[in-house]
Every structure is written in C-alpha cells, then in structure tokens.
C-alpha positions in Angstrom: -8.6 -19.1 -1.3 -8.4 -15.6 0.0 -6.0 -13.3 -1.9 -3.9 -10.4 -0.3 -2.3 -7.3 -2.1 1.5 -7.8 -2.2 3.0 -6.8 1.1 6.7 -7.3 1.3 7.7 -8.6 4.6 11.3 -8.5 4.3 11.5 -6.4 7.9 9.4 -9.3 9.6 11.7 -11.9 8.0 14.7 -10.4 8.9 13.2 -9.9 12.6 12.2 -13.7 12.8 15.9 -14.8 11.2 18.0 -12.4 14.0 15.6 -13.8 16.7 16.1 -17.2 15.6 20.1 -16.8 16.2 20.9 -17.0 12.5 21.6 -13.3 12.0 20.1 -11.0 9.6 21.0 -7.8 7.3 18.2 -5.6 5.9 19.3 -4.2 2.1 17.0 -1.4 1.0 17.1 0.3 -2.4 17.9 4.3 -1.5 18.6 5.5 -5.3 17.9 4.0 -8.4 17.6 4.9 -12.2 14.6 5.3 -14.6 14.2 1.7 -15.4 15.1 -0.2 -12.5 12.8 -2.9 -11.9 12.8 -2.2 -8.2 11.7 1.2 -6.9 13.3 3.0 -4.0 12.5 1.6 -0.8 12.3 -2.2 -1.9 14.0 -4.3 0.5 15.9 -7.5 0.5 16.3 -9.6 3.7 19.6 -11.7 4.2 20.0 -14.3 6.7 23.7 -15.2 8.4 23.5 -18.4 6.7 22.7 -16.9 3.0 18.9 -17.2 2.8 17.2 -14.5 1.1 13.9 -13.0 0.9 12.7 -10.2 -1.1 14.8 -8.1 -4.2 16.5 -4.9 -4.8 17.1 -5.1 -8.5 15.5 -8.4 -10.2 18.6 -10.5 -10.1 21.4 -7.7 -11.4 23.0 -7.0 -7.9 21.7 -9.5 -5.7 24.6 -12.0 -5.4 26.7 -8.8 -4.4 24.7 -7.5 -1.7 24.3 -10.9 -0.3 28.0 -11.2 0.0 28.4 -7.5 1.4 25.6 -8.3 3.9 27.8 -11.1 5.4 30.5 -8.6 5.9 28.1 -6.2 7.4 27.1 -8.8 10.0 30.7 -9.5 10.8 31.6 -6.1 11.6 28.2 -4.8 12.7 28.3 -1.8 10.4 25.9 -0.4 7.8 27.0 0.2 4.4 26.0 2.1 1.2 27.0 0.2 -1.8 26.6 2.0 -5.4 26.6 -0.6 -8.5 26.6 0.6 -12.1 24.3 -2.1 -14.3 25.4 -2.0 -17.8 23.1 -1.8 -20.4 24.1 -5.5 -21.7 23.2 -6.7 -18.1 20.2 -4.5 -17.6 18.8 -5.7 -21.2 19.8 -9.4 -20.2 17.1 -9.0 -17.3 14.6 -7.3 -19.4 15.0 -3.6 -19.0 15.5 -1.2 -21.5 19.0 0.6 -20.1 21.2 0.2 -17.4 22.4 2.6 -14.6 23.0 3.3 -11.2 21.6 1.7 -8.0 22.5 2.4 -4.4 21.8 0.3 -2.2 21.8 0.6 2.3 22.7 -2.7 4.2 22.0 -2.9 7.8 23.1 -5.5 9.8 19.9 -6.2 12.4 21.0 -6.0 16.3 23.9 -3.9 15.8 23.6 -1.0 13.1 19.6 -1.3 13.2 18.6 -2.1 16.8 16.1 -5.1 17.4 14.0 -2.9 19.5 13.5 -0.4 16.2 12.7 -3.4 14.0 10.1 -4.7 16.4 8.4 -1.4 16.7 8.6 -1.2 13.0 7.0 -4.4 12.3 4.4 -4.0 15.3 3.3 -0.5 13.2 3.0 -2.3 9.8 1.1 -5.3 11.5 -1.5 -3.0 13.1 -1.9 -1.0 9.7 -0.4 2.3 11.2 1.4 4.3 8.4 5.2 5.0 9.4 8.4 6.4 8.4 11.7 5.1 9.0 14.5 7.8 8.7 18.2 7.3 8.4 21.3 9.4 8.0 23.5 7.3 5.3 26.5 9.0 7.0 26.4 8.7 10.2 24.0 6.2 10.6 21.5 7.8 12.9 18.1 6.3 12.5 14.4 6.8 14.2 11.0 6.0 13.1 8.6 9.2 12.6 4.9 9.3 12.6 3.2 12.3 11.1 6.0 13.7 9.1 6.7 13.6 5.3 3.1 14.1 4.7 3.7 14.2 0.8 6.1 11.2 0.8 3.4 9.1 2.6 0.6 10.2 0.4 2.6 9.4 -2.5 4.2 6.3 -1.2 7.6 7.9 -2.3 10.7 6.5 -0.4 13.5 8.3 -1.3 16.7 10.6 -0.5 15.8 14.3 0.9 17.6 17.1 -0.7 20.8 16.8 1.7 21.7 13.9 -0.1 22.2 12.0 3.1 18.8 11.3 4.9 17.0 8.5 3.5 13.3 8.2 4.3 11.7 5.0 3.9 7.8 4.9 3.4 6.0 2.3 5.6 2.5 2.4 4.7 -0.2 -0.5 4.8 -1.3 -2.1 2.0 -4.2 -0.1 0.1 -7.4 -1.9 0.9 -10.7 -1.3 -1.1 -14.0 -2.1 0.9 -16.9 -2.7 -1.8 -20.7 -2.3 -0.6 -22.4 -4.3 -3.3 -21.9 -7.4 -5.1 -23.1 -6.1 -8.6 -21.7 -6.2 -12.2 -19.7 -3.0 -11.4 -18.0 -4.6 -8.7 -17.1 -7.7 -10.7 -15.1 -5.4 -13.1 -13.8 -3.0 -10.5 -12.1 -5.8 -7.9 -9.8 -7.7 -10.4 -8.9 -3.9 -11.6 -8.1 -2.9 -7.9 -6.4 -6.1 -7.2 -3.7 -5.2 -10.1 -3.6 -1.5 -8.8 -2.2 -3.0 -5.6 -5.5 -3.0 -3.3 -6.7 -5.7 -1.0 -10.5 -6.0 -1.9 -13.6 -6.9 0.4 -16.9 -7.1 -1.0 -19.6 -6.3 1.5 -23.4 -7.6 0.6 -26.1 -9.7 2.8 -27.7 -10.6 -0.4 -26.4 -14.3 -0.7 -27.5 -14.3 -4.4 -25.3 -11.3 -5.2 -22.1 -12.3 -3.0 -21.6 -15.5 -4.3 -18.2 -17.2 -4.4 -18.9 -18.3 -8.1 -19.6 -14.3 -9.0 -16.2 -13.5 -7.4 -14.0 -16.3 -7.1 -11.4 -16.3 -4.7 -12.1 -13.0 -3.3 -13.3 -12.0 0.3 -16.9 -11.8 1.0 -18.8 -10.9 3.9 -22.6 -11.3 4.1 -22.8 -8.9 7.2 -25.0 -6.2 7.0 -22.7 -3.3 5.8 -22.2 -1.2 8.9 -21.6 -4.1 11.2 -19.0 -5.5 8.2 -17.3 -2.2 8.2 -17.0 -2.1 11.9 -15.1 -5.3 12.0 -12.6 -4.4 9.3 -12.2 -1.1 10.9 -11.9 1.8 8.1 -8.3 3.9 7.9 -6.5 6.4 5.8 -5.4 3.6 3.4 -9.0 2.3 2.8 -11.4 3.5 -0.3 -15.2 2.9 0.5 -17.0 2.0 -2.6 -21.0 1.9 -2.5 -22.9 0.3 -5.4 -26.0 -1.1 -4.4 -28.5 1.9 -5.2 -29.9 0.8 -1.9 -30.1 3.4 1.1 -30.8 0.8 3.5 -27.7 -1.0 2.5 -25.3 2.1 1.7 -26.4 4.6 4.3 -24.9 2.7 7.1 -21.6 2.3 5.8 -21.4 5.9 4.0 -22.2 7.1 7.7 -19.4 4.9 9.1 -17.0 6.2 6.3 -17.8 9.7 6.9 -17.0 9.1 10.4 -13.4 7.6 9.8 -10.2 8.9 8.1 -10.7 6.8 4.6 -9.1 8.5 1.9 -12.0 7.9 -0.7 -15.5 7.5 -0.3 -17.4 6.9 -3.7 -21.3 6.3 -4.2 -23.0 5.3 -7.3 -26.2 7.0 -8.6 -27.7 10.2 -10.7 -27.1 13.8 -9.4 -30.3 13.7 -8.1 -29.8 10.5 -6.2 -26.9 12.0 -4.8 -28.6 15.1 -3.6 -31.0 13.0 -1.8 -28.1 11.0 -0.2 -26.5 14.3 1.0 -29.9 15.6 2.6 -30.2 12.4 4.6 -26.5 12.6 5.5 -27.4 16.1 6.7 -30.4 14.7 8.7 -27.9 12.4 10.4 -25.9 15.0 11.6 -22.9 15.4 9.3 -21.4 19.1 8.1 -21.0 20.3 4.6 -17.5 19.6 4.9 -18.2 16.0 5.7 -20.6 15.4 3.1 -18.7 17.2 0.3 -16.0 14.1 0.6 -18.4 11.9 -1.2 -17.9 11.5 -4.5 -21.3 11.1 -6.2 -21.7 10.4 -9.1 -18.9 8.0 -8.4 -15.9 7.9 -11.1 -14.1 10.3 -13.1 -16.2 11.7 -16.1 -15.1 9.8 -18.7 -18.2 9.3 -20.8 -18.1 5.6 -19.4 -20.7 3.1 -20.7 -21.0 -0.5 -19.1 -19.9 -2.1 -15.9 -16.3 -2.3 -17.1 -15.8 1.3 -18.3 -17.2 2.3 -14.8 -15.1 0.5 -13.0 -12.1 2.0 -14.8 -13.4 5.7 -13.8 -13.8 4.3 -10.2 -10.5 3.2 -10.1 -9.0 6.5 -11.9 -10.9 8.8 -9.4 -9.5 6.6 -6.2 -5.9 7.1 -7.7 -6.4 10.5 -8.3 -7.6 11.3 -4.5 -5.0 9.1 -3.1 -2.3 10.9 -4.9 -3.4 14.4 -4.3 -4.5 14.8 -7.8 -8.2 15.4 -6.7 -9.9 16.8 -3.3 
C-alpha cells in the first residue's frame, strides 16, 4: 500500500459537489487562537445536502458553520463568522483553553466563481504553489503566483496587516526524495512522514530497496537520474543522498543542482564532500550552485547512529525550508 502525505482536498471536494449539482460552500479558518486544533487556512467543504469534508475546529463550531453555509448557498453571498469558544467547550475537545475563531464561508459558483476554484484545483494538481487572496469586506478575490514569498516559504496563511486581506497559502505537499535505501533512510523516512513529507526511496540495488525493509513505502529501482527525471524536482522537494557511491549519488545530485529543490543533502565526510564538489565543478556547475549542497549532511548535533543522524537531517531540512539556514 502506498501512503501519501496528508493533502487536504476541501477545494477539490467543493468543486466536485458544485459540479454535480448538489451545491457547495467552502469554509476557511481566517483567524484563530493559540491552542486551536486547526491552523489558519484549514478548510471545510459543505455540500448543499449537508455533507461535509475537512474541519475548521475539530468539532467546536462545525455544526454552526454547516448551518451558515446552507444560508450562504441560498443568498449567494460570502460571510465572515466569529465564534467564541469557552474554556469548558475547548477542554471537552482536548484543548487547554478557548478563544475566538473567525471562519470565512464562500458559496461556490456565486461568491467564489467556479472557474477560479477550477484554476486553484488545477494548480494544486500540478504541484504549482499559489496563494488565494480575498478581501473579507468587499469579497474581491484573486489567485496570485510569485507573491507573498515569506508566507509561501513558511506555509503561513493569515490576515495581512490591514486586517481585511486574507491570504490562503496553497503549497504542494512536501516531498522527500531519498537516494540510497540504507539504515539512515529506514529511520529518516518514517520521521519525515510524521513531519508532513511524502517520501520516495530510490535505489537500483534490490537487496536494499526491498518492501521488507521499507514496508508500505514508495520504492523505485531505477537508476537515480532516471528516477528523479520521472518524479520531477520542484521547490517543495528535498533531495537526500545517502549511498556514499558517486555512481549512484552524482547523477541525482546533478539533477538536483539543475532544479529548484529547496534542500540538497549528501552523506560523507568533509574530505568526501570536497571530492564531490570538485566533481560537480568539472561537470560545469558554479560555486554558487555547489554551495547549495549540505555536506556533511545534517545539523551538527553530535549524532551517533542512524536514528540520530536522521534527526539531524530532518532538522536541517526544516531549518532550510523555513529560512533559518541558507
């Protein structure tokens, strides 16, 4: 069985329900409090006949949102809902404290145009990062690309300083491409999955890349450069090279350097890395490109053993993704 990282599909579900004639509204958390169970940008699709998919509060306010969604479908107008969740209600669903949550409800086909939702779904399907911008007062909305760079990098949907413009970040799921089905990979892959990555393991050596060693994971036995060619490398991909073998690592490394992957890490000592950098220079890559390679791989936490090395790698990937490391 192939697992995939959680990619919430409320927009796609709402589009399907709308096109089927059932009618649909999309509810989005635009503001929340510290201990809220769902982060800003979380979505709930509500159909005209009362079906729901997704969540905006983990159970505190869903019932009220469904009622408001039906009313929005009737009058075709968006509405901004504000709910106060008491400490008692919050405690009942496992939260430390209550607070206020604001939810935007948009009926599809009226407030939220069908073609805009289709464009959003198409961008998500093609792993193209896009932001959805809506003015909570006027309802003016658009899809934007190449803007809100900090928000996109940090996966941070939310209100702008004007308290009127809400920006929903729609980034593709994070992906980990791991070359080398070694011991470190056996530790790194489940950790990365917990952190929200969709892992793929590449290793042409059948004894290493076996379902017994990586139960339920996506394994590719192609040569690494062919495998990454099939997968496609993009700004939401981390490339981790663990084989120690230049014949396997280098072709994937060259593909990563030529692409816009956000992280490249390669196992090996400083001496090994110096030799690797020299080979990349001979292959025609610039010093700037080569400096993107994190080698020796992982944050220096004094890691001993595959499990701790995997922690160091995942920590470094996170630091680079969130702009804490170059």
